[in-house]
Structures are given as C-alpha cells and as structure tokens.
FIDOFI-216385 format. One line per field, with one value per residue (C-alpha): residue in one letter; x, y, z. Coordinates in Angstrom, 2 decimals. Example, Ala and Ser with C-alpha at 12.3 -4.5 7.8 and 13.67 -1.06 7.14 Angstrom:
// residues 2
aa	[A:S]
xx	[12.30:13.67]
yy	[-4.50:-1.06]
zz	[7.80:7.14]
// end
This chain:
// residues 724
aa	[M:E:S:K:S:H:N:N:L:Q:E:R:P:T:P:S:S:K:G:K:A:S:V:E:D:N:Q:L:I:K:A:V:E:K:E:D:I:K:L:V:Q:Q:L:L:E:G:G:A:D:V:N:F:Q:E:K:E:W:G:W:S:P:L:H:N:A:V:Q:S:G:Q:E:D:M:L:H:L:L:F:R:Y:G:A:N:P:C:L:R:K:K:N:E:A:T:P:F:I:I:A:G:I:G:G:K:V:K:V:L:E:L:L:L:S:K:G:A:E:V:N:E:Y:D:A:N:G:F:T:A:F:M:E:A:A:V:N:G:K:V:E:A:L:R:F:L:Y:K:S:G:A:K:V:N:L:S:R:R:T:K:E:D:Q:K:R:L:R:K:G:G:A:T:A:L:M:D:A:A:E:N:G:H:V:D:A:L:K:V:L:L:D:E:M:G:A:D:V:K:A:R:D:N:M:G:R:N:A:L:I:Y:A:L:R:N:S:D:D:R:K:V:E:V:L:T:R:L:L:L:D:H:G:A:D:V:N:V:R:G:E:K:G:K:T:P:L:I:L:A:V:E:K:K:H:L:G:L:V:Q:M:L:L:E:Q:E:H:I:E:I:N:D:T:D:S:E:G:N:T:A:L:L:L:A:V:Q:L:K:L:E:E:I:A:Q:L:L:C:E:K:G:A:S:T:D:C:G:D:L:V:M:I:A:R:R:N:Y:D:S:S:L:A:K:F:L:L:L:H:G:A:R:E:D:F:H:S:P:A:E:D:W:K:P:Q:S:S:R:W:G:E:A:L:E:H:L:H:R:I:Y:R:P:M:I:G:K:L:K:I:F:I:D:E:E:Y:K:I:A:D:T:S:E:G:G:V:Y:L:G:F:Y:E:G:Q:E:V:A:V:K:R:F:Y:E:G:S:T:H:G:Q:K:E:V:S:C:L:Q:S:S:R:A:N:S:D:L:V:T:F:Y:G:S:E:S:H:K:D:C:L:Y:V:C:L:A:L:C:E:Q:T:L:E:E:H:L:D:K:H:R:G:E:A:V:G:N:E:E:D:E:F:A:R:H:V:L:F:S:V:F:K:A:V:E:E:L:H:L:L:C:G:Y:T:H:Q:D:L:H:P:G:N:I:L:I:D:S:K:N:A:V:C:L:A:D:F:D:K:S:I:K:W:G:G:E:P:Q:E:I:K:T:D:L:E:A:L:G:L:L:V:L:Y:V:V:K:K:G:D:I:P:F:E:T:L:K:T:K:S:N:E:E:V:I:Q:L:S:P:D:E:E:T:C:N:L:I:H:H:L:F:N:P:G:E:N:V:K:E:H:L:S:G:L:L:G:H:P:F:F:W:S:W:E:N:R:Y:R:T:L:R:D:V:G:N:E:S:D:I:K:M:R:K:C:N:S:R:I:V:Q:L:L:Q:L:E:M:S:E:C:S:R:S:F:A:Q:W:T:S:K:I:D:N:Y:V:M:Q:E:M:N:K:Y:Y:E:N:K:R:K:R:Y:K:N:T:V:S:D:L:L:K:F:I:R:N:L:G:E:H:I:N:E:E:K:N:K:E:M:K:S:R:I:G:E:P:F:Q:Y:L:Q:E:K:F:P:D:L:V:I:Y:V:Y:T:K:L:Q:N:T:E:Y:K:K:H:F:P:K:T:L:N:P:S:K:P]
xx	[-13.06:-13.34:-13.78:-14.62:-10.77:-8.64:-5.66:-6.51:-3.66:-3.33:-2.18:-1.05:-1.39:-4.04:-3.05:-4.84:-6.38:-4.48:-1.31:0.11:-2.46:-3.16:-4.07:-7.89:-7.97:-6.96:-9.50:-12.08:-11.37:-11.68:-14.85:-16.50:-15.18:-16.76:-19.86:-19.73:-21.54:-21.40:-17.60:-17.31:-19.49:-17.17:-14.08:-15.37:-16.33:-12.96:-11.36:-10.74:-10.53:-13.54:-11.57:-8.81:-7.38:-5.47:-2.03:-1.85:-4.78:-6.35:-9.77:-11.67:-14.35:-16.60:-15.59:-15.66:-19.32:-20.41:-18.80:-20.85:-24.20:-24.33:-26.75:-26.93:-23.13:-23.05:-25.43:-23.24:-20.21:-21.61:-22.60:-18.97:-17.93:-17.12:-16.08:-18.01:-15.40:-12.26:-10.64:-8.74:-5.45:-7.08:-9.26:-12.36:-14.88:-17.37:-19.99:-18.54:-17.96:-21.59:-22.51:-21.11:-23.48:-26.07:-28.28:-30.36:-30.59:-27.01:-26.36:-29.08:-27.64:-24.18:-25.70:-27.28:-23.81:-22.05:-21.10:-21.11:-23.11:-20.55:-17.20:-14.54:-11.90:-8.08:-9.64:-12.31:-15.15:-18.24:-20.82:-23.10:-20.61:-19.93:-23.74:-23.72:-20.65:-22.71:-26.05:-27.72:-30.79:-32.39:-29.23:-29.09:-32.37:-31.85:-28.30:-29.85:-32.64:-30.08:-28.09:-25.84:-24.41:-25.33:-22.93:-19.97:-16.87:-14.21:-11.52:-8.41:-4.58:-2.78:-0.19:-2.97:-4.86:-2.08:-2.14:-5.61:-6.86:-9.94:-13.15:-15.56:-19.19:-21.76:-23.46:-20.41:-19.72:-23.30:-22.85:-19.47:-21.03:-23.99:-26.43:-29.55:-32.00:-29.27:-28.64:-32.39:-32.92:-29.77:-31.19:-34.74:-35.31:-32.08:-31.16:-27.56:-25.63:-25.51:-22.74:-20.23:-16.52:-14.01:-10.39:-9.82:-12.67:-14.59:-18.47:-20.95:-21.25:-17.73:-18.07:-21.03:-19.35:-16.51:-18.97:-18.54:-22.24:-23.41:-27.07:-26.68:-24.49:-27.38:-29.91:-27.51:-26.54:-29.99:-30.66:-28.12:-28.39:-32.18:-30.92:-28.51:-25.27:-22.48:-21.77:-18.49:-16.74:-13.33:-12.05:-8.64:-6.44:-9.04:-11.48:-15.03:-18.23:-18.67:-15.26:-15.85:-19.00:-17.32:-14.65:-17.29:-18.49:-22.10:-24.26:-27.32:-24.83:-23.44:-26.81:-28.13:-25.08:-25.51:-29.03:-27.68:-28.07:-24.46:-22.51:-18.97:-18.88:-15.31:-13.69:-10.50:-8.90:-5.16:-3.88:-5.89:-8.07:-11.76:-14.87:-14.92:-11.22:-11.61:-14.55:-12.72:-9.68:-11.93:-13.78:-17.26:-18.49:-22.13:-21.13:-18.70:-21.50:-23.79:-21.16:-20.49:-24.24:-24.37:-21.59:-18.18:-15.38:-13.45:-10.36:-9.08:-6.72:-6.00:-9.43:-9.42:-6.15:-6.92:-10.38:-8.48:-5.82:-8.96:-10.03:-13.25:-13.80:-17.55:-16.49:-13.68:-16.25:-18.55:-15.81:-14.87:-18.48:-18.34:-15.23:-12.51:-9.09:-7.13:-4.18:-4.36:-1.00:-0.24:1.82:5.36:7.48:10.53:8.57:10.51:9.03:10.82:9.95:12.09:9.98:6.90:8.44:7.32:3.59:3.96:5.22:2.50:-0.19:1.16:1.28:-2.57:-5.56:-7.75:-10.85:-9.91:-11.65:-11.12:-7.31:-6.86:-5.52:-6.15:-6.80:-8.19:-6.30:-4.10:-1.21:-1.34:-2.22:0.28:-1.47:-4.63:-6.71:-9.69:-11.97:-10.69:-7.06:-4.18:-3.20:-0.65:-2.16:-1.21:-2.65:-1.98:0.58:2.36:3.28:1.05:-0.46:-3.89:-5.95:-9.72:-12.46:-16.17:-17.92:-18.84:-16.47:-15.58:-12.32:-11.86:-13.13:-10.46:-7.81:-8.71:-9.41:-5.96:-3.90:-5.63:-4.44:-0.69:1.86:3.91:7.23:6.42:7.25:3.84:2.97:2.40:-1.41:-2.03:-5.68:-8.66:-11.48:-14.96:-16.54:-18.93:-19.63:-15.61:-13.34:-10.01:-7.13:-3.79:-0.81:3.07:4.30:6.99:9.12:8.57:7.26:9.83:8.46:9.80:12.80:13.95:12.92:15.09:18.04:17.53:20.88:22.95:24.34:25.52:28.05:30.19:29.28:27.06:23.22:22.55:19.47:17.69:18.26:17.09:14.08:13.10:13.74:11.57:8.79:8.84:8.80:5.91:3.75:4.73:3.50:0.29:-0.23:0.77:0.00:-2.60:-4.43:-4.70:-3.59:-2.72:-4.08:-2.46:1.41:3.17:5.93:3.31:2.59:5.91:6.93:10.43:10.96:13.53:15.84:15.49:13.27:10.78:7.10:4.11:1.04:-2.27:-4.40:-7.81:-7.93:-7.09:-9.00:-9.28:-7.79:-10.21:-7.64:-8.00:-4.40:-4.87:-5.29:-1.91:-0.41:-1.61:0.75:3.49:3.28:3.29:6.54:7.90:7.39:9.03:11.91:12.57:11.56:13.86:16.88:16.44:16.26:12.93:14.06:11.07:7.78:5.89:2.55:4.73:5.96:2.41:1.37:4.35:4.01:5.68:8.41:8.95:9.48:12.04:13.80:14.42:16.37:19.85:21.37:20.75:19.89:17.49:16.12:15.79:14.07:11.53:10.84:10.10:7.73:5.81:5.82:5.23:4.10:1.16:2.23:1.71:0.86:4.19:6.10:7.81:9.09:11.45:12.33:13.38:16.68:17.44:20.73:19.52:19.31:22.49:25.44:28.45:30.30:27.59:27.89:31.74:31.45:29.00:31.37:33.82:31.86:30.79:34.30:35.08:33.28:35.78:34.63:35.53:38.95:39.62:38.76:36.38:34.99:32.23:30.96:27.51:28.51:31.09:28.60:26.05:28.38:29.61:29.09:26.91:28.01:25.34:26.61:30.25:29.36:29.31:31.95:33.51:33.89:37.58:38.18:41.74:42.66:40.60:42.33:45.33:48.39:50.35:47.48:47.04:50.65:51.10:48.07:49.33:52.61:50.67:50.69:54.10:52.59:51.58:48.90:46.93:47.10:43.66:41.85:38.63:35.76:33.46:34.42:38.04:36.92:35.11:38.16:40.37:37.78:38.16:42.04:42.14:40.17:42.62:45.74:44.89:45.52:48.72:51.87:53.71:50.70:50.50:51.24:48.48:45.92:47.18:46.27:42.76:41.79:38.74:38.07:34.32:34.49:36.97:35.11:31.64:33.17:34.84:32.29:28.82:26.91:28.83:26.35:23.11:24.72:25.83:22.38:20.19:22.45:22.37:19.20:17.16:20.01:21.48:24.14:22.01:23.03:25.93:23.64:22.92:20.17:17.19:15.19:11.60:9.26:6.22:6.90:6.46]
yy	[-26.45:-29.43:-33.06:-36.37:-37.54:-36.45:-35.68:-32.01:-29.58:-28.21:-24.87:-25.11:-27.50:-27.30:-29.26:-31.57:-29.68:-31.45:-31.69:-35.03:-37.69:-40.58:-44.18:-43.16:-40.17:-41.97:-44.80:-42.05:-40.70:-44.43:-45.05:-42.00:-42.97:-46.34:-44.63:-46.82:-44.68:-47.20:-47.19:-43.58:-43.01:-45.59:-43.80:-40.52:-41.45:-43.10:-39.59:-39.57:-36.06:-34.95:-32.10:-34.08:-33.57:-35.89:-34.69:-35.18:-33.10:-31.88:-33.89:-33.92:-36.23:-33.66:-32.90:-36.93:-36.88:-34.10:-35.49:-38.64:-36.78:-38.77:-36.85:-38.88:-39.06:-35.19:-34.59:-37.00:-35.27:-31.77:-33.41:-33.85:-30.24:-30.69:-27.34:-26.30:-23.82:-26.09:-25.64:-28.21:-27.65:-25.82:-23.82:-25.59:-25.85:-28.58:-26.10:-25.72:-29.62:-29.74:-27.66:-30.38:-32.89:-30.43:-31.81:-29.12:-30.55:-30.85:-27.48:-26.13:-27.76:-26.51:-22.94:-23.36:-24.25:-21.34:-21.68:-18.55:-18.90:-16.96:-18.58:-19.67:-21.82:-21.07:-21.30:-18.88:-21.38:-20.98:-23.48:-21.99:-22.34:-25.62:-26.24:-24.65:-26.83:-30.01:-28.93:-29.13:-26.83:-27.36:-26.59:-23.41:-22.23:-23.01:-21.05:-18.15:-17.79:-18.12:-15.03:-16.55:-13.99:-14.93:-12.75:-13.53:-13.81:-16.44:-14.58:-15.53:-14.60:-11.68:-13.81:-15.56:-12.65:-11.07:-14.21:-13.59:-16.56:-16.85:-14.30:-17.06:-17.06:-19.65:-19.06:-19.91:-22.68:-23.92:-23.36:-25.08:-28.11:-28.35:-28.11:-26.67:-26.77:-24.99:-22.32:-21.54:-21.20:-18.88:-16.59:-16.54:-16.88:-15.16:-12.64:-13.91:-11.44:-12.63:-9.77:-10.89:-11.79:-13.64:-12.31:-13.24:-11.50:-14.62:-14.86:-17.92:-18.11:-18.89:-21.28:-22.91:-23.56:-25.27:-28.23:-31.42:-32.39:-30.75:-30.95:-29.29:-26.63:-25.55:-25.12:-23.70:-20.96:-20.34:-19.44:-17.15:-15.49:-14.97:-13.25:-10.60:-12.61:-10.66:-12.58:-10.63:-11.81:-13.55:-16.91:-18.32:-17.53:-14.84:-16.96:-15.66:-17.80:-17.70:-19.02:-21.64:-22.69:-23.20:-25.20:-27.58:-27.77:-27.26:-25.54:-24.97:-22.93:-20.95:-20.12:-19.26:-16.79:-15.19:-14.15:-11.94:-8.33:-7.14:-10.21:-9.33:-11.81:-10.95:-11.04:-12.87:-15.11:-14.30:-16.08:-14.03:-16.78:-15.65:-17.99:-18.25:-19.12:-21.70:-23.24:-23.33:-25.04:-27.73:-28.40:-27.07:-26.14:-25.77:-23.41:-21.55:-20.86:-19.61:-17.13:-15.69:-15.38:-13.40:-11.08:-12.65:-10.87:-13.36:-11.10:-12.98:-15.55:-17.61:-19.27:-20.43:-22.03:-23.86:-24.99:-26.52:-28.11:-29.79:-30.85:-29.15:-27.30:-26.47:-24.64:-22.97:-21.90:-20.51:-18.52:-16.92:-15.92:-14.18:-12.06:-14.35:-13.82:-16.30:-14.08:-13.39:-12.08:-12.44:-9.71:-9.84:-12.12:-9.76:-6.83:-5.64:-3.23:0.01:-0.39:-2.80:-2.80:-3.69:-5.28:-9.01:-8.02:-5.72:-8.35:-10.74:-7.86:-7.16:-10.95:-11.87:-10.82:-8.11:-6.40:-2.77:0.06:2.82:3.25:1.37:-2.23:-3.01:-6.11:-5.29:-8.12:-8.34:-9.34:-5.76:-3.68:-0.72:0.48:1.02:3.76:5.06:4.20:1.89:1.09:1.96:-0.66:-1.25:-0.89:0.36:3.64:3.71:1.02:3.16:1.75:3.47:3.53:3.79:5.44:3.96:5.98:5.45:7.42:10.69:10.80:14.28:12.80:11.73:14.76:16.91:14.67:15.16:18.91:19.78:17.40:18.86:22.27:21.15:21.85:19.19:18.39:19.68:18.55:17.01:13.43:13.27:12.69:10.64:10.53:8.96:6.25:5.31:2.21:0.22:2.90:3.80:6.24:5.38:8.09:7.02:8.68:8.03:4.86:5.50:2.98:4.01:6.50:8.91:7.10:3.62:5.05:6.53:3.15:1.20:3.70:4.16:4.07:5.24:8.47:11.31:12.35:15.37:14.67:16.92:15.54:16.15:13.58:15.77:19.07:17.33:15.90:19.02:21.26:19.18:19.04:22.76:23.49:21.14:22.92:26.50:25.30:23.95:27.32:29.90:28.15:25.55:27.67:24.72:24.03:20.29:19.70:16.24:16.74:13.71:11.24:8.72:11.01:12.11:9.63:8.56:7.02:4.80:7.54:9.02:12.04:13.19:14.21:15.16:13.09:12.41:15.47:14.13:16.33:19.40:22.61:25.20:28.31:31.33:33.63:32.11:32.38:29.35:27.07:27.80:27.76:24.48:23.30:25.38:23.92:20.50:21.38:22.33:18.83:17.31:19.24:17.88:14.33:14.17:15.74:13.20:10.36:9.41:8.52:10.77:9.19:12.06:11.13:11.97:15.18:16.14:15.80:18.39:22.10:24.43:25.59:21.74:20.93:24.12:22.64:19.58:20.68:19.55:22.79:26.50:26.20:23.70:25.48:28.91:27.27:25.67:28.82:30.75:28.04:28.39:32.13:33.23:36.65:38.22:37.35:33.77:32.69:33.72:32.90:29.44:31.34:33.26:30.17:28.38:30.57:29.66:28.34:24.84:24.41:25.57:23.15:23.40:24.81:27.36:28.44:28.61:30.50:32.94:33.34:34.48:36.64:38.70:38.78:40.26:43.57:46.37:47.59:44.14:44.06:47.68:46.83:49.98:49.62:52.11:50.94:49.44:45.87:45.62:47.06:44.61:41.50:42.68:40.29:41.14:40.56:38.03:36.13:35.48:31.80:31.11:28.96:31.58:34.12:33.45:31.89:32.49:30.19:27.55:27.51:25.32:27.10:26.66:27.76:30.87:31.46:31.24:33.41:36.41:36.34:38.26:41.43:42.45:45.01:43.18:45.57:44.42:40.63:39.17:39.97:37.73:39.79:38.45:40.72:39.56:36.05:36.56:38.22:35.23:32.82:35.09:35.19:31.61:31.03:33.23:31.30:27.74:26.41:28.04:25.71:27.35:26.50:22.87:22.06:24.29:22.61:19.40:20.22:21.58:19.62:21.16:24.70:24.34:21.24:22.43:25.76:24.34:21.77:24.40:26.98:25.26:28.39:30.89:30.59:31.24:34.16:35.82:35.16:36.30:39.50:40.35:38.84:42.05:44.28:45.04:42.77:39.67:39.87:37.49:34.73:31.66:32.54:30.27:28.95:30.09:27.20:29.37:30.57:28.30]
zz	[10.77:12.99:11.46:13.13:12.94:15.90:13.45:12.83:12.63:16.23:17.60:21.15:24.11:26.73:29.70:32.15:34.93:37.57:35.50:34.98:33.59:35.57:34.17:35.16:33.22:30.00:30.83:31.03:27.60:26.17:28.04:26.86:23.13:23.77:25.20:28.26:30.57:33.60:33.23:33.10:36.27:38.02:36.76:38.01:41.25:41.54:41.23:37.26:36.25:34.18:32.40:31.58:28.10:26.37:25.37:21.46:20.46:23.70:23.32:26.70:27.78:27.11:23.59:22.88:24.37:22.39:19.07:19.54:20.57:23.90:25.76:28.84:29.04:28.80:31.85:33.83:33.17:33.98:37.26:37.85:36.81:33.07:31.82:28.65:27.87:27.42:24.23:22.03:20.75:17.67:20.13:19.30:22.25:22.84:21.55:18.16:17.73:18.61:15.13:13.31:14.56:14.75:17.55:18.99:22.46:22.77:21.72:23.90:26.85:26.32:26.03:29.11:30.60:29.80:26.32:23.96:20.91:18.64:20.25:17.27:17.04:15.97:12.26:12.85:12.75:15.02:15.68:13.13:10.41:11.34:10.90:7.68:6.55:7.60:6.26:9.68:9.24:12.39:14.05:11.98:12.84:16.89:16.78:14.68:17.52:20.04:18.78:16.26:13.66:10.11:8.40:10.63:8.42:9.28:11.80:10.99:12.11:10.65:8.71:7.18:6.38:4.64:2.46:1.76:3.57:5.87:5.86:4.72:5.91:6.76:3.30:1.49:3.50:2.41:-1.10:-1.29:0.29:-1.75:1.04:-1.02:2.17:4.33:1.69:1.20:4.91:5.18:2.53:3.11:6.70:7.89:5.54:4.76:2.77:-0.79:-1.52:1.15:0.22:1.79:2.02:-1.53:-2.63:-3.61:-2.97:-2.32:-5.77:-6.57:-3.52:-4.98:-8.54:-6.57:-6.04:-7.93:-8.15:-11.19:-10.34:-7.01:-8.46:-10.97:-8.10:-5.90:-8.72:-9.35:-5.79:-5.59:-8.84:-7.63:-4.45:-6.36:-6.33:-8.39:-11.54:-12.09:-8.84:-9.12:-7.41:-7.60:-10.44:-11.17:-12.48:-13.10:-12.41:-16.32:-16.69:-14.01:-15.69:-19.04:-17.41:-15.80:-19.17:-18.21:-20.86:-18.28:-16.17:-18.92:-20.14:-16.65:-16.22:-19.84:-18.87:-15.95:-16.87:-16.11:-17.03:-18.14:-21.20:-22.21:-18.76:-18.32:-15.68:-14.46:-17.65:-20.15:-20.78:-21.70:-21.30:-25.16:-25.53:-22.78:-24.52:-27.93:-26.26:-24.30:-27.61:-26.24:-29.48:-28.44:-25.58:-27.90:-30.23:-27.38:-26.17:-29.60:-30.11:-26.89:-27.98:-26.87:-28.50:-30.91:-30.42:-27.46:-29.10:-32.06:-31.88:-35.59:-35.21:-31.89:-33.56:-36.46:-34.35:-32.57:-36.09:-35.34:-39.02:-38.50:-35.15:-37.14:-39.82:-37.17:-35.67:-38.66:-39.38:-35.85:-36.85:-35.69:-37.41:-39.43:-39.08:-35.40:-33.83:-30.10:-28.44:-29.18:-26.91:-26.86:-25.46:-22.40:-19.71:-19.00:-15.12:-13.15:-10.05:-11.90:-15.13:-14.41:-13.74:-16.72:-18.99:-17.78:-18.54:-21.71:-22.73:-21.82:-23.52:-22.00:-23.18:-23.80:-21.87:-24.83:-25.17:-21.61:-21.10:-17.22:-15.08:-11.82:-9.94:-6.92:-9.18:-10.74:-8.03:-6.88:-4.03:-2.01:-1.97:-0.01:-3.34:-5.83:-5.75:-8.40:-10.64:-13.36:-17.01:-20.56:-21.98:-25.90:-25.29:-22.76:-19.08:-16.64:-13.20:-13.04:-10.35:-10.29:-8.91:-8.63:-11.46:-10.11:-7.32:-6.19:-5.54:-9.18:-10.49:-8.50:-9.54:-13.41:-13.36:-11.37:-13.76:-16.75:-15.79:-15.42:-18.36:-20.18:-18.48:-15.03:-11.60:-11.53:-12.39:-16.09:-16.89:-20.01:-19.95:-18.44:-19.32:-18.00:-17.80:-15.64:-12.99:-12.55:-13.66:-14.61:-14.29:-16.24:-14.75:-15.28:-13.78:-11.38:-9.06:-5.79:-3.43:-1.24:1.81:0.35:-0.89:2.67:4.24:1.85:2.41:6.26:8.26:5.02:7.18:4.84:7.42:6.23:2.80:0.57:0.86:-3.02:-2.58:-0.09:-2.34:-5.29:-3.92:-2.03:-4.85:-7.12:-4.80:-3.83:-7.79:-8.09:-5.44:-6.72:-9.93:-8.51:-6.89:-9.55:-12.76:-12.02:-9.32:-6.97:-3.41:-2.82:0.88:1.23:1.01:2.43:1.50:-0.05:-2.92:-3.78:-6.28:-7.88:-11.11:-12.53:-13.56:-10.00:-11.16:-8.62:-9.09:-7.00:-7.11:-5.86:-6.20:-5.24:-2.15:-4.07:-3.66:-6.60:-4.87:-4.32:-2.23:1.19:2.36:5.04:1.90:0.72:4.30:4.67:1.86:3.13:6.61:5.05:3.21:6.30:7.78:4.49:4.76:8.05:7.36:4.15:5.96:8.72:6.19:7.38:10.92:12.35:10.75:8.94:10.98:14.32:12.78:12.08:15.93:16.69:16.94:14.55:17.13:18.19:14.51:13.90:17.11:15.63:12.73:12.28:11.02:10.72:7.01:7.65:10.69:8.58:5.50:7.97:9.71:6.47:5.36:8.88:8.62:4.99:5.54:3.49:0.11:0.53:-3.08:-4.29:-1.21:-2.68:-5.54:-3.32:-1.23:-4.26:-4.08:-0.35:0.58:1.44:-2.60:-3.38:-3.96:-2.03:-5.14:-5.59:-1.93:-2.36:-5.51:-3.82:-0.83:-3.27:-5.33:-2.18:-1.22:-4.51:-3.80:-3.77:-0.33:1.24:-0.63:0.27:3.85:4.08:7.55:7.14:3.68:3.98:2.82:5.81:8.19:7.24:7.58:11.09:13.73:16.72:20.29:20.55:17.30:18.84:19.17:15.57:13.89:11.97:14.78:15.25:11.97:11.51:14.27:12.55:9.19:8.71:10.06:6.96:4.73:6.98:6.85:3.02:2.47:4.89:2.82:0.12:2.81:3.41:5.79:8.93:9.52:6.39:7.39:7.92:10.96:12.69:10.90:8.29:5.66:6.01:6.09:2.55:1.22:2.25:0.28:-2.53:-2.83:-1.94:-4.89:-6.77:-5.83:-4.65:-8.14:-8.61:-8.99:-6.13:-3.80:-4.27:-0.64:0.43:-1.83:-0.59:2.66:2.25:-0.78:-2.30:-1.11:-1.29:0.90:3.31:3.94:4.06:6.97:8.92:8.89:8.04:9.10:7.18:3.98:5.92:7.65:4.72:3.04:6.05:6.07:2.25:1.05:0.95:-0.40:-3.62:-2.75:-3.38:-7.20:-5.98:-5.02:-7.44:-10.22:-9.82:-12.68:-12.05:-12.67:-12.39:-15.88:-18.89]
// end
C-alpha cells in the first residue's frame, strides 16, 4: 500500500534512465513537488531526465505529479517522454499511486499511456485496492468499468504467504477503513465476494470490526450481514466477530450478530475465551445477560467467582440462575501430554475451554493443525480425554464414509491406525484416530544421510514388516484395498510402533485382482523407498517402470522381494501372507540359524552328492559369480585350517560346494564357543555378522532353491497376522 509519505519500506532500487543524476534532475523532482510547471518546462528543455528517479525511494517526476493530481504537469511530462510504467523501489507505478488520489481523469490518462489496470506493487496493492482504502467511489466505478478485478486478493511473496500475510481484497480494505459508500458500491454494483478470505482466513466482517468508529462499524456490519457474511469466521488470536463485538463493548453489534441463524455463540478464541466469559470479565452485565438469554453456555470458566471479584453480585446471581457453578474447576495444571511433538499445543488445548462435540474436544485453528487434506484437514483433539488426531470431512463425504467403514472393520491391536470413534457437527464429520508423532516420510527426512553401512538395517525391516502386515489385514480381514499407499500415510508413534492410515480412498474388494495388485505395486515402491532411506523421492519412483525399480535395488534380497510384489501370480489376495516369510524380514541371527539348520540335514552332513537337497543347492554354471562360489578361499585362513582339523582324512575336508558351506556353518556353530577355539572366535567375532558380510547373497540363494520343497521347514516361522 502507498501512503503520501515518501518513507515507505522499499524493496529494491530503480536507477535513473541515464545513470548518474545531474543537478537538473534533482531540481526537476523538486520543481514537480512544488507544482512549478514553468520551471519544470525549463529544466526539461535544458535536458533534465524526465524519467529520473531519486535514489532513496525511487520517486520519479511522474510519480510526484500523480500524487498531487497535477493534470497539466502530467501532460507536460508525457510530451517529454515520461514512462507510465516506471516503478518505485516498492514497485508502485504512477497508476497505482493515482488510485490513492482517486482522480478519474488522471487514471484515464495513465491508462491511455499504457498503464495496466490490474498492475500491482511489491505488497500486492492495485489502483483499485488503493481507491477502496481511501474510499474513492468514482475511481472505483471507473476502474471497474475499465476491467479492474473486484475480487483480486493481495498477492504476496512466498515467505510472507507462509506467515499467512496478504490475500486481502478491496472489500476488506473498504470495510477496515470505514468507507460505507465504497462498501455499498462494491457489494451492490460490482458483486464483491463477501465470503472471500485473506491468507489468515479473515473476511470483510473481521476487517470492519477492526475500525474504531463504532457508528460506522454498526452500519458496515449490517451491510455485510445482509449480503451473507460468515459470522463464525476468525481473526487474530482466533477471535470471532461476536467476541470482537463484546471486546468493543457494543451491545448493538452483539444483538445484531446474535440475530444470525448460524451464529456459534459458544465459540472461543485461541485462549479459550467465549463471548460470555469476556463479557463477565469486562463487567458488561447487559451483554452478559443477553448472551445467557440467547443460550450461551455458562460452563466456560469460573464466571460466578469473576463476577463476585468485580463486586457485581447481581450478575453473579443472574449467572447462577442460568446454570453457572460456584464450584467450577478448571483442568488440572499438572496434566502432561503423552506426545512429545504435539505436547505444547495439546497442553494449551487441554487448558482452554472448548464446547464439546459429543465426546470430542477440538479447536479448528492453525495452532492445532497436524496436516492439510483435500477436505477439512487433520487437527489435534481429545476424544473421551484421549489425545487423538481428528480427520475432518464434509458431512456426507464419500471419502469420510470410506474411512469410517474401513476402520470399523479392523480389529483391535492391529497394524492399522487405531480408530476411537467419530462425531458429526455443523455439516462436518470428525474421525478420531490414534495420535502419532510423525510420518515415515518425515522420519526418513530427519535421518537422511545416516548410512547403515554393513550393519543390520533393523529399521527398514521393522517398518516394512508392519506395513506388510497392515495391508495383509486390510485385504484378508477387512476385505478392503487401500489404493493410496505412500510414505505420508505410514505413521510412527512415540514408541516407534508403525501403523497404516488414510483409508478415504479405500475400496471394498469385490474380487477384481487389479485392485490388490495396485496395493502390491505400491508396496514394491515403498520397499525401495525405505531401503534407500528416502533418497529417491516416492513420487519419482512412481514415474519409473517396474523393471527400472527392480534394477535400482541395492541387493538381491530387496530385488527378489520387489519382483514378487510386482508379479504376484494368480492368488493375489493371499500373496502377502507368503511374503511375510521372505528372508528380507529375517534378522541376521535368524538367517544364521536357518543356514545352520539346513546344514544339519543328514544328507548334507554325510555329503550324499546324489541326494535331493545337495542337488537342489548345487550351483549352476551361470551362478559362478556369486559371493560364495569359491567360499573356502574367502574364510579366514586360520579359521579354515582349524575347522579342517576335524577331518583327519584330507579327502573329507571342505570343498567349494554350497552344501559343504552349509555344513561348515553348522559345524562352526557347534564349535565356535568352545574354550579351545577362543582364537577362532576372536578372528571372526559373531558368526552371523561375519557370514552375512562375507556371503550377503547366500541366504536368498538357499531360500529360492528350497522355498517350494519340504526343506522350507527350516525357515523361520512367521506369525500369521491374518488370523485373529
């Protein structure tokens, strides 16, 4: 916004059109300011720069002439080539400044010289907005006919927008500055949108109530209400129009607002103050009585005590007659939230008064917002006293119905997010869920760069196992498919437990295999996303083909798991049940134990070369590049010698076969902890880690060879989450 002072905060310099300023250039600026048209002409004839801009704020002769409304001066400057598009340091053009003065002829002249009717400065102000700020009705009419956008909201830079700055409209400007005639013209002649909100969520009614002239405020409020302004909107500190009217101590405004059909009389500001509580605190007996008579709840604070403290015994009696309690107890101050991330906001919400929605306490305010959604957002709340995340939907929303229907079919203690209940109020559905600390995406962002290296990646195994179980439960027990699996709807609580959320796009499965395949393919992407610690964005993975995703796998186990997810075969519904037993989910100790158990098969111990298991495990010619192909040369020499000592006959010593490697692992497990083998133990450390690092592809090799045989009995047993 421009002002008539030259001392506005400026954005960036706009240099003179010819570089260094001359004495004549500075004299030209001063001559225009003094409205000395003869001197201006002399200076221009003498070569002064008509487009010179003073260094400090970027004012040009044309800007100054427009500000003072000198039409003759403007014509003179244009004859000498004045540029109507010059911008001051705050990017204001002469045309925008002309909106302040509101002279139609000046605006008309500038438009004819090339000004653009909706051009805006660095603060997002247009000439139309400036005319509204200053109540220039005829200028508004002219600009409207010339194509000005009536409902254009104030544009602002992204950093300011993130702070919820900007976004106001001309209607809000006229309301805030008390210009009744301008407001009427905007509403009645130009169809200004009374429902528009700025980036903080305020409408023109909030702006009107900021005006200090009570007489004007009453007229402005009536105009806006007659045109359908929302009476439950919030301004600074969460204050509603009703609360602002009480703060103004304006009985007429309070009466006017209470006449509105959908007024939320018990709504609170961000500190938990209701209109009634404020009226009692401000000793406004008449307003307090009116609010009570209109149904305001007296359960919003220690009203009786406040009235008595103000020596207002008649108000105290009145409040008691309307249900106020003498023994009112505010929430315990020593209450502590369970959540660490949301703790401060939860403490505030717990402390303040809020009208209950059934069993739910909630405040729809930015302070308590967890996330944005396509409908009503996710907010902090308390359901039956339990900390919850509340997902808000429009009443009748198909997304909301899907969410509730799917969650109601889940069992207790599952890997799906816990569903506590739902409430409906004022055309909104509130779905109350377990409150978690972060999403999988947020967790990986926070820990990006923390390489696992050669260590066991327990986090990836834990997260993905939980997600696999959740999706399996969804398919088998609930009979739904998720259809929207991604890192943002996998939640992690304060104890690092993982659960699946967001079922508003879920589908009741009717037998169409592709619906389950969609979930399985998304799981394949999630596997790579988690294993890679989020280094490849999930949205990027979605653009790649299945083959490209498989090729990005860092190891054979991950590759094999993703391949099975992308190629589930015919029995898609129960496919995940089998994959929960995949080696990807085995701990390193379980892998070692499995290899030992397989190596304990008698045919392997007896080295029966023609036996089924030895034949199954035999390497093909194409597999000679595996890490364990020449395994005897990769084991520590001392360890190899010691293990071979158990065989006096050299012909029985270990050979480079898979079955002998498994026999070696079995025997190593039997002898490694013996007193005489301390040196061997000191060289290799924990066998499970040593073998995993030496032969990282051995387990998946054994698994793929034996998974469809009777020898799979040696694999770790997986709890089947599909059975209650």
